C-alpha positions in Angstrom: 0.0 0.0 0.0 1.3 3.4 -0.9 1.5 6.3 1.5 -1.6 8.4 1.4 -3.8 5.6 0.0 -6.8 4.8 2.1 -9.5 2.2 1.2 -12.4 0.4 2.8 -13.7 -2.3 0.4 -15.8 -5.2 1.5 -16.5 -8.0 -1.0 -18.8 -11.0 -0.7 -17.7 -13.8 -3.1 -19.8 -16.8 -4.1 -18.9 -19.8 -6.1 -19.9 -23.4 -6.4 -18.4 -26.9 -6.5 -18.2 -28.3 -10.1 -21.4 -29.9 -11.3 -22.8 -28.8 -7.9 -21.6 -32.0 -6.4 -22.4 -32.5 -2.7 -18.7 -32.7 -1.8 -18.3 -30.2 1.0 -19.5 -32.5 3.7 -20.0 -31.2 7.2 -17.0 -33.1 8.6 -14.5 -31.4 6.2 -16.0 -27.9 5.8 -14.3 -26.4 8.8 -10.8 -27.5 7.6 -11.5 -26.3 4.0 -12.9 -23.0 5.1 -9.9 -22.4 7.4 -7.5 -23.1 4.6 -9.4 -20.7 2.2 -9.2 -18.1 5.0 -5.4 -18.6 5.1 -5.2 -18.1 1.3 -7.0 -14.8 1.6 -4.8 -13.6 4.5 -1.7 -14.6 2.7 -2.7 -12.4 -0.3 -3.0 -9.5 2.1 -6.8 -9.3 2.4 -8.8 -9.5 5.6 -10.8 -12.8 5.9 -14.0 -11.9 7.7 -15.9 -15.1 7.3 -15.8 -18.2 5.1 -18.8 -20.5 5.2 -21.1 -22.5 2.9 -23.0 -25.7 2.4 -22.2 -28.9 0.6 -22.2 -27.5 -2.9 -21.1 -23.8 -2.7 -19.2 -21.3 -0.6 -19.6 -17.7 0.6 -16.6 -15.5 1.5 -16.7 -12.0 3.0 -13.4 -10.2 2.8 -11.9 -6.8 3.5 -10.4 -6.4 0.1 -6.9 -4.9 -0.5 -6.9 -3.1 -3.9 -3.3 -4.3 -4.7 -5.0 -7.4 -6.0 -7.6 -8.1 -8.7 -10.8 -10.0 -7.6 -10.5 -12.3 -10.5 -6.9 -13.2 -9.5 -7.9 -13.7 -5.9 -10.8 -16.0 -6.8 -8.5 -18.0 -9.2 -6.0 -18.4 -6.5 -8.5 -19.5 -3.9 -10.0 -22.0 -6.3 -6.7 -23.4 -7.4 -4.9 -23.6 -4.0 -8.0 -25.0 -2.2 -8.6 -27.6 -4.9 -4.9 -28.8 -4.5 -5.4 -28.8 -0.7 -8.7 -30.7 -0.9 -7.3 -33.3 -3.4 -4.2 -33.8 -1.2 -6.4 -34.9 1.6 -7.8 -37.9 -0.3 -11.4 -37.2 0.8 -12.8 -38.2 -2.5 -12.3 -41.0 -5.1 -12.1 -38.5 -7.9 -10.7 -35.0 -8.2 -12.3 -32.0 -6.5 -12.8 -28.9 -8.8 -14.7 -25.6 -8.3 -17.1 -24.7 -11.1 -16.1 -21.9 -13.5 -17.4 -18.5 -12.6 -18.2 -16.6 -9.4 -20.2 -13.7 -8.0 -18.6 -10.7 -6.3 -20.8 -8.2 -4.5 -19.7 -5.1 -2.7 -21.0 -3.9 0.7 -20.5 -0.9 2.9 -19.2 -1.1 6.4 -22.7 -0.5 7.9 -23.9 -3.7 6.1 -21.2 -6.0 7.4 -23.1 -7.4 10.5 -26.1 -8.4 8.2 -23.9 -10.0 5.5 -21.8 -11.8 8.2 -24.8 -13.2 9.8 -26.3 -14.2 6.4 -23.1 -16.1 5.6 -22.8 -17.6 9.1 -26.4 -19.1 8.8 -26.1 -20.8 5.4 -27.4 -24.1 6.5 -30.6 -22.6 8.0 -31.0 -20.4 4.9 -30.8 -23.3 2.5 -33.5 -25.2 4.3 -35.9 -22.6 2.7 -34.1 -21.4 -0.4 -32.2 -23.1 -3.2 -28.8 -22.0 -4.3 -30.2 -20.9 -7.6 -32.8 -18.8 -5.9 -30.2 -17.3 -3.6 -27.7 -16.6 -6.4 -30.2 -15.1 -8.9 -31.6 -13.0 -6.0 -28.2 -11.5 -5.4 -27.7 -10.7 -9.1 -31.2 -9.1 -9.1 -30.6 -7.2 -5.8 -27.4 -5.7 -7.3 -29.1 -5.0 -10.7 -26.5 -7.2 -12.4 -27.6 -8.1 -15.9 -27.1 -11.8 -16.7 -28.0 -14.5 -19.2 -29.2 -17.8 -17.9 -26.8 -19.7 -20.1 -23.8 -18.1 -18.3 -25.0 -19.0 -14.8 -23.6 -21.9 -12.7 -24.9 -25.2 -13.8 -28.1 -25.3 -11.7 -29.7 -28.7 -11.4 -33.0 -29.5 -9.8 -32.4 -28.1 -6.4 -33.8 -31.1 -4.6 -31.5 -30.5 -1.6 -34.0 -28.3 0.2 -35.4 -31.4 1.9 -32.0 -33.0 2.5 -29.6 -32.1 5.3 -27.0 -29.6 4.2 
């Protein structure tokens, strides 16, 4: 950071497991999310909260403008995939799906966003990932084409434990 440069940037990142596979089981999430938080910290951002459910992840960070969001997300996906695959938790290889959502918030909104991310399991008992994600795009007035969204399958998981 250069002298005289002051920023306050809060970014909410969202991305999914490839093919929306249910690979982020409860018993591994804590370890995965801690690792992701470490990646963020190592890139000189502030990791505020990392959480999610079995098929997608939410990250809230204090963003350092020395980085690009696309580079940060690429690094998180690559390094966390290598970490997850090194653990041997799955028969095949773990991959994140292409794409991501990045949404900016003000400091006054942080408590609400933090609690929203913290309570993902309860949230997804009522709302599918597609409803959540499209809702974010619409809330932020982001134009999108359905063909470029994540691969959303029938969100039957609403009745299944997250």
